[in-house]
C-alpha positions in Angstrom: 73.5 7.1 -15.5 73.0 4.1 -17.7 72.3 1.9 -14.7 69.6 4.4 -13.5 68.0 4.3 -16.9 68.1 0.5 -16.9 66.4 0.4 -13.5 63.7 2.8 -14.7 63.0 0.6 -17.7 62.9 -2.6 -15.5 60.4 -0.9 -13.2 58.3 0.3 -16.1 58.2 -3.2 -17.5 57.3 -4.8 -14.2 54.4 -2.4 -13.3 52.0 -3.9 -15.9 53.0 -7.4 -14.9 52.2 -6.6 -11.3 48.8 -5.3 -12.2 48.1 -8.4 -14.3 49.2 -10.6 -11.4 46.9 -8.7 -9.0 44.0 -9.0 -11.5 44.6 -12.8 -11.7 44.7 -13.1 -7.9 41.4 -11.2 -7.6 39.8 -13.3 -10.3 41.0 -16.5 -8.5 39.6 -15.1 -5.2 36.2 -14.4 -6.8 36.1 -17.9 -8.3 37.1 -19.4 -4.9 34.3 -17.4 -3.2 31.7 -18.5 -5.7 32.9 -22.2 -5.4 32.4 -22.0 -1.6 28.9 -20.5 -2.1 28.1 -23.3 -4.6 29.0 -25.9 -2.1 26.9 -24.3 0.6 23.9 -24.1 -1.7 24.3 -27.6 -2.9 24.3 -29.0 0.7 21.2 -26.9 1.6 19.4 -28.3 -1.5 20.3 -31.9 -0.6 18.8 -31.3 2.9 15.7 -29.7 1.3 15.2 -32.8 -0.8 15.7 -35.1 2.2 13.0 -33.1 4.0 10.8 -33.5 0.9 11.3 -37.3 1.0 10.3 -37.5 4.6 7.4 -35.0 4.6 6.1 -35.1 1.0 6.8 -31.4 0.4 9.5 -28.8 0.7 9.5 -26.9 4.1 7.4 -23.8 4.2 9.3 -20.5 4.5 8.2 -20.4 8.1 6.0 -22.1 10.7 3.5 -20.1 12.8 3.2 -20.7 16.5 0.0 -21.1 18.5 -0.3 -17.3 18.9 -0.1 -16.7 15.1 3.4 -15.3 15.3 6.2 -16.7 13.2 8.1 -19.3 15.2 10.5 -21.2 13.0 12.4 -20.7 9.8 12.8 -23.2 7.0 16.5 -23.2 8.0 15.7 -24.8 11.4 13.2 -27.2 9.8 16.0 -28.7 7.7 18.5 -28.6 10.6 18.1 -32.4 11.4 19.6 -33.1 7.9 22.5 -30.7 8.4 23.4 -30.9 12.1 21.4 -33.6 14.0 23.0 -32.8 17.3 22.2 -29.1 17.1 18.6 -30.0 15.9 18.2 -32.2 19.0 19.1 -29.2 21.2 16.6 -26.8 19.4 13.1 -26.6 21.0 10.4 -26.6 18.3 7.8 -26.0 21.0 9.2 -22.6 21.7 9.7 -19.6 19.3 13.1 -19.1 17.6 14.0 -16.2 20.0 13.0 -17.9 23.3 15.8 -17.8 25.9 16.7 -21.4 25.2 16.7 -21.2 21.4 18.5 -17.8 21.4 21.6 -19.5 22.9 22.1 -21.3 19.6 22.1 -18.1 17.5 25.8 -17.6 17.3 26.5 -21.3 16.9 25.4 -20.9 13.2 26.2 -24.0 11.1 28.8 -23.1 8.5 26.5 -24.1 5.6 24.1 -21.2 6.5 26.8 -18.5 6.3 29.1 -17.7 3.4 32.7 -17.7 4.4 33.3 -14.6 2.3 31.3 -12.0 4.3 28.5 -11.6 6.8 27.6 -8.5 8.8 27.4 -10.4 12.1 28.3 -13.7 13.8 24.7 -15.0 13.7 23.7 -13.7 10.3 22.8 -16.0 7.5 23.8 -15.6 3.8 21.1 -17.7 2.2 17.4 -17.0 1.8 14.1 -18.0 0.4 12.3 -15.6 -1.9 8.8 -15.2 -0.5 5.8 -14.3 -2.7 2.3 -15.4 -3.6 3.5 -17.0 -6.8 7.0 -18.2 -5.7 8.3 -21.6 -4.3 7.9 -20.1 -0.8 4.3 -18.9 -0.3 4.7 -17.9 3.4 3.6 -20.7 5.8 2.2 -22.9 3.0 4.5 -25.5 1.3 4.9 -26.9 -2.2 6.1 -30.2 -3.5 7.8 -31.3 -6.7 4.5 -31.9 -8.4 3.6 -28.3 -7.9 6.5 -27.1 -10.0 4.9 -27.1 -13.4 7.6 -24.9 -15.0 10.3 -27.5 -14.4 12.6 -27.9 -11.4 15.6 -26.7 -13.4 13.7 -23.4 -14.2 12.7 -22.6 -10.6 14.9 -20.8 -8.1 14.8 -22.3 -4.5 17.5 -20.5 -2.5 19.4 -17.3 -3.2 22.6 -15.7 -1.8 22.6 -12.3 -0.1 25.8 -11.7 1.9 24.8 -8.2 2.9 21.8 -9.1 5.1 22.0 -9.0 8.9 19.1 -11.5 9.4 19.8 -14.1 12.1 19.9 -17.6 10.7 17.3 -18.7 13.3 14.8 -15.9 12.5 11.8 -16.8 10.4 12.4 -13.9 8.0 13.6 -14.0 4.4 13.4 -11.8 1.2 10.1 -10.6 -0.3 10.1 -11.1 -4.1 10.2 -7.4 -4.8 13.1 -6.9 -2.3 15.2 -9.5 -4.0 14.5 -8.4 -7.6 15.2 -4.8 -6.7 18.4 -5.6 -4.8 19.5 -8.0 -7.6 19.7 -5.1 -10.1 20.3 -2.2 -7.8 23.0 -3.6 -5.5 26.5 -3.4 -6.8 28.2 -4.5 -3.5 27.8 -8.2 -4.0 30.1 -10.4 -6.2 31.8 -7.2 -7.5 28.5 -6.0 -8.8 28.3 -9.0 -11.1 25.2 -10.8 -9.8 24.1 -13.5 -7.4 24.6 -17.3 -6.9 21.4 -19.3 -6.6 20.2 -22.9 -6.2 17.4 -24.4 -8.3 14.8 -26.9 -7.3 16.6 -29.7 -9.1 19.6 -29.2 -6.8 21.7 -27.5 -9.5 23.5 -24.2 -8.6 24.2 -21.4 -11.0 25.6 -17.9 -11.0 23.0 -15.3 -12.2 24.7 -12.2 -13.8 23.1 -8.8 -13.4 22.7 -8.7 -17.2 19.9 -11.3 -16.8 16.6 -9.9 -18.2 14.2 -8.9 -15.5 11.4 -10.9 -17.1 13.7 -14.0 -17.1 14.5 -13.6 -13.4 10.8 -13.2 -12.6 10.1 -16.4 -14.6 12.8 -18.3 -12.6 11.2 -17.2 -9.3 7.8 -18.5 -10.2 7.3 -22.3 -10.4 3.9 -22.0 -12.1 4.6 -19.1 -14.5 2.3 -16.3 -13.2 -0.1 -18.5 -11.3 -0.5 -18.1 -7.5 1.1 -20.8 -5.3 -0.6 -19.3 -2.2 -4.2 -20.5 -1.7 -7.2 -20.1 0.5 -5.9 -17.6 3.0 -5.2 -13.9 3.5 -1.7 -13.0 2.4 0.2 -11.4 5.4 0.2 -7.6 5.2 3.9 -7.4 6.1 4.7 -9.6 3.1 2.9 -7.5 0.6 5.2 -6.4 -2.2 5.9 -2.7 -2.6 4.3 -2.7 -6.1 1.9 -5.6 -6.4 1.4 -7.0 -9.9 -2.2 -7.9 -9.3 -3.2 -4.3 -9.5 -3.2 -4.6 -13.3 -6.6 -6.2 -13.8 -8.3 -7.4 -17.0 -9.1 -4.6 -19.5 -12.5 -3.4 -20.4 -13.6 -1.9 -23.7 -12.7 1.8 -24.1 -16.2 2.3 -25.7 -17.6 2.1 -22.2 -15.9 5.5 -21.4 -17.9 8.4 -22.6 -15.2 11.1 -22.1 -11.9 9.4 -22.9 -10.0 9.2 -26.2 -7.1 6.8 -26.9 -4.7 7.9 -29.6 -2.5 5.9 -32.0 -0.3 9.0 -32.5 0.6 11.6 -29.9 0.1 14.2 -32.7 -3.7 13.7 -32.9 -5.9 16.6 -32.0 -7.1 16.7 -28.4 -9.7 18.8 -26.6 -9.3 20.0 -23.0 -12.7 18.7 -21.7 -11.8 15.0 -22.4 -9.2 12.5 -21.2 -6.6 11.7 -23.7 -4.2 8.7 -23.6 -1.2 7.7 -25.8 1.3 5.0 -25.2 4.3 4.0 -27.4 3.3 0.4 -27.8 1.1 0.9 -30.9 3.6 3.4 -32.4 6.4 0.8 -31.9 4.3 -1.8 -33.8 3.4 0.6 -36.6 7.1 1.7 -37.1 8.0 -1.9 -38.1 6.3 -1.8 -41.5 7.0 0.2 -44.7 3.6 0.2 -46.4 2.1 3.5 -47.7 -1.6 4.1 -46.9 -2.1 7.4 -48.8 -2.9 10.8 -47.4 -4.9 9.9 -44.3 -4.7 12.2 -41.2 -4.1 9.3 -38.8 -1.5 7.4 -40.9 0.3 10.7 -41.7 0.4 11.4 -37.9 1.8 8.0 -37.2 4.4 8.2 -40.0 5.4 11.7 -38.7 6.0 10.6 -35.1 8.1 7.4 -35.0 9.2 6.2 -31.5 12.9 6.8 -30.9 14.3 3.4 -30.2 16.8 4.8 -27.7 13.9 6.1 -25.5 13.2 2.7 -24.1 15.3 0.1 -22.4 15.4 -3.3 -24.4 14.3 -5.0 -21.2 11.0 -3.0 -21.2 9.8 -3.8 -24.7 9.1 -6.8 -27.0 8.6 -6.3 -30.8 7.7 -8.8 -33.4 6.7 -9.1 -37.0 5.1 -12.4 -38.1 3.1 -13.9 -41.0 0.3 -14.7 -38.5 0.3 -18.5 -39.0 -0.9 -20.6 -36.1 2.6 -21.9 -35.4 4.1 -18.4 -35.5 1.4 -17.1 -33.1 2.1 -19.9 -30.7 5.8 -19.0 -30.8 5.0 -15.4 -30.3 2.9 -16.1 -27.2 5.7 -18.4 -25.8 8.3 -15.7 -26.3 6.1 -13.0 -24.6 5.6 -15.3 -21.6 9.3 -15.9 -21.4 10.2 -12.3 -21.5 7.3 -11.0 -19.3 6.1 -13.9 -17.1 3.9 -11.6 -15.0 1.8 -10.6 -18.0 -0.9 -12.7 -19.7 -0.5 -11.7 -23.3 -3.4 -11.4 -25.8 -2.6 -11.9 -29.5 -5.9 -11.4 -31.4 -7.5 -13.6 -34.0 -7.8 -11.1 -36.9 -11.0 -10.8 -38.7 -9.4 -11.5 -42.1 -8.9 -15.2 -41.1 -6.6 -17.1 -43.4 -6.0 -13.9 -45.6 -3.7 -12.4 -42.9 -0.2 -11.8 -44.2 1.4 -9.6 -41.6 1.1 -9.2 -37.9 2.9 -6.3 -36.1 3.1 -6.6 -32.4 4.8 -4.6 -29.6 4.5 -4.9 -25.8 5.7 -2.4 -23.2 6.1 -3.3 -19.6 7.2 -1.0 -16.8 7.2 -1.3 -13.0 8.3 1.9 -11.2 8.2 1.7 -7.4 8.9 4.7 -5.2 11.9 4.2 -2.9 9.8 5.8 -0.1 6.1 5.0 -0.3 3.9 8.1 -0.2 0.7 8.2 1.9 -3.0 7.9 0.9 -5.2 10.7 2.0 -8.1 9.6 4.2 -10.7 12.1 2.7 -11.9 12.4 -0.8 -10.3 14.7 -3.4 -13.0 16.6 -5.4 -11.7 16.5 -8.9 -12.4 18.7 -11.9 -15.4 20.8 -12.7 -17.8 18.2 -11.5 -16.0 17.9 -8.2 -16.5 14.2 -8.1 -14.8 12.4 -5.2 -11.7 10.3 -5.9 -8.9 8.7 -3.9 -5.6 10.5 -3.7 -2.0 10.1 -2.4 1.0 12.3 -1.8 2.4 14.2 1.1 0.3 15.5 3.9 2.3 17.8 6.2 0.1 16.9 9.1 1.1 13.3 9.1 4.3 12.9 7.0 6.7 15.3 8.7 9.0 12.5 9.9 9.3 11.1 6.3 9.9 14.4 4.6 13.6 13.7 3.9 12.8 10.4 2.2 10.1 12.1 0.1 12.1 15.0 -1.1 14.8 12.7 -2.6 12.2 11.5 -5.1 10.1 14.7 -5.6 11.3 17.8 -7.5 9.3 21.0 -8.3 10.5 21.7 -11.9 8.5 24.9 -12.4 6.1 26.8 -10.2 3.8 29.6 -11.3 1.2 29.1 -8.7 -0.6 26.3 -6.9 -2.6 25.4 -10.1 0.2 26.0 -12.6 3.1 23.8 -11.8 5.3 21.0 -13.1 6.5 18.2 -10.7 8.8 15.3 -11.3 8.6 12.0 -9.3 11.7 9.8 -9.6 11.2 6.0 -9.1 13.6 3.3 -7.9 13.0 0.8 -10.7 15.7 -0.6 -12.9 15.7 2.5 -15.2 14.7 4.9 -12.4 12.0 6.2 -14.7 10.5 9.7 -14.2 6.8 10.5 -13.6 6.1 14.1 -14.7 2.9 15.7 -13.6 1.9 19.1 -14.9 -1.1 21.4 -14.3 -0.6 23.5 -17.4 -2.7 24.9 -20.2 -3.1 22.2 -22.8 -1.9 22.5 -26.5 -3.7 21.0 -29.5 -2.1 17.6 -29.0 -0.4 15.5 -26.4 2.9 15.8 -28.1 2.7 19.6 -28.4 1.7 19.9 -24.8 4.7 17.8 -23.8 7.0 20.0 -25.9 5.6 23.1 -24.1 6.3 21.4 -20.8 9.8 20.6 -21.8 10.4 24.2 -22.7 9.2 25.3 -19.3 11.4 22.7 -17.6 14.4 24.1 -19.5 13.5 27.7 -18.7 11.5 27.8 -15.5 9.8 30.8 -14.0 12.6 33.1 -12.8 10.8 33.5 -9.4 10.8 29.7 -9.0 13.7 29.1 -6.5 12.5 26.2 -4.3 12.7 22.8 -6.1 11.9 20.9 -2.9 8.8 20.7 -0.8 9.0 22.5 2.5 7.9 21.1 5.8 4.3 22.5 5.8 3.6 22.2 2.0 1.2 19.7 0.5 1.4 17.4 -2.5 -1.9 15.6 -3.4 -2.3 13.5 -6.6 -5.4 11.5 -7.7 -4.9 7.8 -7.9 -4.9 6.9 -11.6 -6.2 3.4 -12.3 -7.5 2.1 -15.6 -7.2 -1.0 -17.8 -8.6 -0.6 -21.3 -8.6 -2.2 -24.7 -9.2 -0.1 -27.8 -9.7 -0.5 -31.5 -8.5 2.3 -33.7 -11.6 2.3 -36.0 -10.2 5.1 -38.1 -7.2 2.9 -39.1 -9.1 -0.4 -39.6 -10.2 -0.8 -43.2 -7.6 1.6 -44.7 -6.1 0.4 -48.0 -2.5 1.0 -49.3 -2.2 3.5 -52.1 0.0 1.4 -54.4 -0.1 -2.1 -55.9 -0.4 -4.7 -54.6 -3.1 -3.5 -52.3 -3.0 -4.2 -48.5 -5.8 -3.6 -46.0 -5.4 -2.9 -42.2 -7.7 -5.5 -40.7 -7.0 -4.8 -37.1 -5.5 -1.9 -35.2 -5.6 -2.5 -31.5 -4.0 -1.4 -28.3 -4.4 -2.6 -24.7 -3.2 -0.2 -22.0 -3.2 -0.6 -18.2 -1.8 1.9 -15.7 -2.0 2.4 -12.0 -0.3 5.3 -10.2 -0.6 5.4 -6.4 1.5 5.8 -3.3 3.7 2.8 -4.2 4.7 4.0 -7.6 3.5 3.3 -11.2 2.7 0.0 -12.9 2.2 0.0 -16.7 1.6 -2.6 -19.3 0.6 -1.8 -22.9 0.5 -3.9 -26.1 -0.1 -2.6 -29.6 -1.1 -4.9 -32.5 -1.8 -4.4 -36.2 -2.9 -7.0 -38.6 -2.6 -6.4 -42.4 -4.3 -8.5 -45.1 -3.6 -8.6 -48.8 -0.9 -9.9 -50.9 1.4 -8.9 -48.6 -0.6 35.2 -19.9 1.0 35.0 -16.3 -1.0 35.6 -13.0 0.5 37.4 -10.0 3.0 35.1 -8.3 4.3 35.1 -4.8 7.6 33.0 -4.7 7.6 32.9 -0.8 4.1 31.5 -0.4 3.3 28.2 1.4 2.6 26.0 -1.5 -0.2 23.5 -2.0 0.3 21.3 -5.0 -3.2 19.7 -5.2 -4.0 18.1 -8.5 -7.7 18.6 -8.4 -8.1 20.1 -11.9 -7.1 18.7 -15.3 -3.4 17.8 -15.5 -0.9 16.2 -17.8 1.1 13.0 -17.1 4.3 11.8 -18.9 6.4 8.7 -18.2 9.9 8.6 -19.5 13.3 7.1 -18.9 15.9 9.6 -17.5 18.1 10.0 -20.6 15.4 9.4 -23.1 14.6 11.9 -25.9 10.9 11.4 -25.6 8.4 9.9 -23.2 6.7 6.5 -23.7 3.4 7.5 -22.2 1.4 10.7 -22.3 -2.0 11.5 -20.9 -4.3 14.5 -20.3 -6.5 13.7 -17.3 -9.6 16.0 -17.6 -12.2 14.0 -15.7 -12.6 11.2 -13.2 -13.1 8.3 -15.7 -9.5 7.2 -15.3 -9.2 7.9 -11.6 -10.0 5.6 -8.6 -13.4 6.5 -7.1 -13.3 7.6 -3.5 -14.0 4.7 -1.1 -15.4 5.8 2.2 
């Protein structure tokens, strides 16, 4: 009996030791795998630099043949510096998949293929990241002098062991593909990240905790400037959600029927457009001054933005004394965090009297996993029936994609074709939600949202079909605006106590595009302070047509957030993309 007890105790003591040993072995295996990848990338970068010495530039991502098709990859362009004998047997006057060149496919040089894992015998593990502002602008090539951000800050080659792309094939990763897979893919390196080589020949492991803005900055050798020039960018290389859609803002005073609100509690009228974004509220929340009993300041103080409603990667907040040195530091920090955004920090009218600058920036990119379609004809919107462009699901053309669409579209409440609430789920890092609602408006954006939330929690009992059926339509106007706005009712307000402070500037910039690819949002809020311091009949079995051709509500929020970060009431066509015939 004692011997049995002794054996049980010995086994009990050994089990944790076995698990520790297994963990140590796994860690050693991961380190060995990463070391092997580092050696491959280092060798590839040496070959890249040798090519640069001979040709005056790095190789292009690919070379086009006489017929305009892609013929050769950068991998075969550096082949003479890796395997001269194989390079001598490759015919550069034929495409990569010619009968002669195809025979080399499964003779892949070891340096192009990670020893850890590859889907096929001819697949490569290492790729260029192609984009109009990356080191690999399609068939055009860059040199060291073009890398103005510094070679140690510019990614050259990245690892992707999951791809099945043949090493000979002139195909790599679009920038949006790489960024999305970097954060969404948990199958590589135990979900920890990716190994990459830099233009200075250094190799580093990039963890998945890397801020998205930092990764974007590493991918661009000239910050946000284009490296692709004087040609038409190939259609097949267009990113799913192109940044260039966010154009320079215009003054909101040019819009006759649109109001921009500092607080979501401000009064709204159904006949006008109304916009609110959390960026100015985030800036306002960072001061503790009292401005007396004003309607607008009371609304701002009563509706602070819940900090848990936004991912830290999506926002930047700062409080400075508005000195020239601090403003320069502020601009530099914004560019580091959000390299795809050109920030604007305003020179306040108070000049040297400025004592406090409050600044917040909000950046969101929300692509759809499955792109929706643009409708060919115009959508006649609102009472005026003005023609605008639209996107969504047309059952006449999109039947084969319906399964992909339904994964990202949910009917939350349905009380008729012109009284519904729909949720679109995006595939960005936070998988943000776009909620569209044709509902009766309340007296403010926030109260309208609260009514929508109540309906989502207690939908119409007859609503039993959360998915679109085969012959049902979803049609949404393309929202597209870029505005800058002064909150005139805030500027000039004075604190109620002593010493006295004056709001010299209250400003917000907001840009949004919602189309078939998803949503792209950038908003910055800034404040400068001077001083011393009834139900219709409803048929649940009808064939539904969700066409947003009348005023509707828009909310953007993160899935687990307590409140949205963007609210809008779209009542007229001023914020919609005009129909282009």
